[in-house]
N, C-alpha and C positions, 0 to 999 in steps of 0.2 A: 505493498498499498503507500504513495507518497510521502514523504511526511510535509505536509500542507501549511503549519507555521512556516517551516522554511520555505515552501516554495512562496510566498507572503512576501518573507523578508526578501526573498532573491528579487524579486519585480517589486519591491520598495525601494532596496539600495540600486538598481539598475535604473529604474524611472527618475530619483532623486537625483542622480551623476546625469541622467539624460535632460531633466530639466536645468544642471546648470550648459550644459551644452547649447540646450535650445534658448537660452540666457544668454550664453556670448556670440551667437547669430541673431541674434532680435536685436541686442544692444548694441553690436559692431552696425550692423544694416540700416539700424535709425538715426547712430549716431558719427557714422563714418570715421570714428576712433577707436585706439586699439580698448582693449578689457581686461589686459594684464594676465595675458597666459603667458607672457616672457615677463618674469616682474621688474621695476625699473629699478629694484633696490637689491645691492647685492646680496642681503642677509637674506630677505625674500627668495631670491633664488639658489640658495643653499636648502632652503625648507621646502623649494620644489623639487629638489633630488631625492629629497626620499617621500615625500607629499606625492606622487604623480606614480610611483612604483607600489606604493599602500594601497589608494586608490583603484589602481584593477588588478590588486589581490584582493581587496575587499568587494569590487566585483565577482571578482571569481569566484569565491570561497565558496559559499553558500549553491554555484549551480552546479559544480563540480563535487560538492556533497550532497547535493539531490543524485549525482550520477554511481556516483560509489558508494554505496553502505558499506564499504566494507575496508574505505580507504581509512589514514588516522585521521584525517582532516574532517572526517566525516560526524553525522552528528550521531546521538546516540541510538543506540539500535531498535533500546524499547525505553519507554520511558510510562511511569506511574500515573493516575488520574489528574495527582496532583499536577508535577513537576508538565504532565501533555496540557493540560490549564492554563499552564504561569507560559508556558509556551505560543499559547495559543494569543493569548491577551497579552502577551508583547508584541507579537507580530502584527498584529494590529495597534501597537504603540507607534508601532515601525512607518504605519500609512498614515498614523498622525500628524507623522512627523515630514514625510513627506507634505502632505495640505495645507498644513500650517509655515511650512519653505515658502512653497507658493503664495501663500498669502502674502509673504516679506518682500519676493519678489514686486510683485503688482505693488506694492508702497515707493519702494527705492527707484522701478522704471529704469530708466535709461540712466539712473543715475549709480549701480549696479557694476561692480567691475571686481576682479577677483585679487587686487593688489593693492598695495598704497600707491596712489597717483599722484607720486612726489612733482610731476613735472606743470600740476596744475591742483585747483582750488576746488578742493570735494563741497558737497553739498550735505550740510549740517540738519544729517533727519531725524528727531525727535517725537515722533509722535504714530501715531499707530500700534505695528507691535513693536514697536523700538523704543515706546512712552515710556519702560519701568524697567527695560532691558538695555545694552547698550548692542549686545550680539544676540539676537535671539537665532541667526539663522547659522551660528556658529554652535548654536543650546540644541537645535535640533538635532547638529549634525551630530555633534557628540552621546547625544539622547540616542541618535538611530543606528551607531555602533555600540553602543550599552545593548539596546536590543539586538543588534547580530550576535557579541558575545553571548547574552542568555538563551536564542535561540539556537547557540551553533559555539558549544561552552565548548572547542579545540584552541588546544595549545598556538596555532597559525592565528586565531581570530584572536584570541586574547594577546597576544602581540601585540595585537596590529592596533588595537584598545588602547594600550597605555602608550604605543607610539604616538597614535592620532591623537590623544590628548592633551598631551605632553606637547604639542604642536600646534594643535586649535589654540590653548593656553600659551603659546609664543607668537602666534599671531596676530592676537585680539591685543595682545600686553607692546606688541609694535605699533601697531595702529592704533590703538589711544595714544601714545607718545606723538603718533602724527597729526594726531588732530586737535591733539592741546599747541601744539607747534602752530597746528594752523588757525585754531579758529579762537585761541587762549581762552579768556574768561567763561565765555560761551561753554563753550565744552566740560570748561571744568566745574561749573554750574551743572551740568546735567553730570556729568559721574558722582557728582556728591547726593544725586537723588534718584540712583536709577546700579541695578545689579549690573556685572559682567553677563554673569551665565544665568542666573537665576531673577528671577525681576524681584525690584525691593517697594514695598509698599509703605505708605505712613511719610517717605521725604517728602517734601515741600517744594517746588520750586520755589529759585532763588532770582 
């Protein structure tokens, strides 16, 4: 019998990165400029050397595990009802991450890009999905990776999880420093009332 949670996960992860590719094409056609496929910062170019193969492996592992049930990277051969329900629920959370990421893309529109735009003054978006959290896209991406490790709890996927979380944190911090340098006090006030990956409630805009 086909592993339904793993199939859902494979579709969610592939759909996530297909959405990124769609945004690259859409924004480039609309704005006629690059969106950061080749980062401008040397620091981010080093991150890309790890991030690109990580994404390829992340997309491939669930599909490989679906076809090779006897391989070391395959999902558990049998699970109890509790773990089975957990895996199914987590797979649905993965789909929710995909939908919520599309909402962020819709708000960013042509201002979306993959790298720090050192040669352009980026627009500071602080409403909608960005009202209480500074990096909702990275937050959903990280949660999708956590979901991947729960549905497919193998050593390769867990290794990808650890590396990915470290990269996302480094990328977010680098962007924040750039935005602080670019927007000054406006961004500092935004940082004070928002969370990096988890929404902050109760803080007021000053």
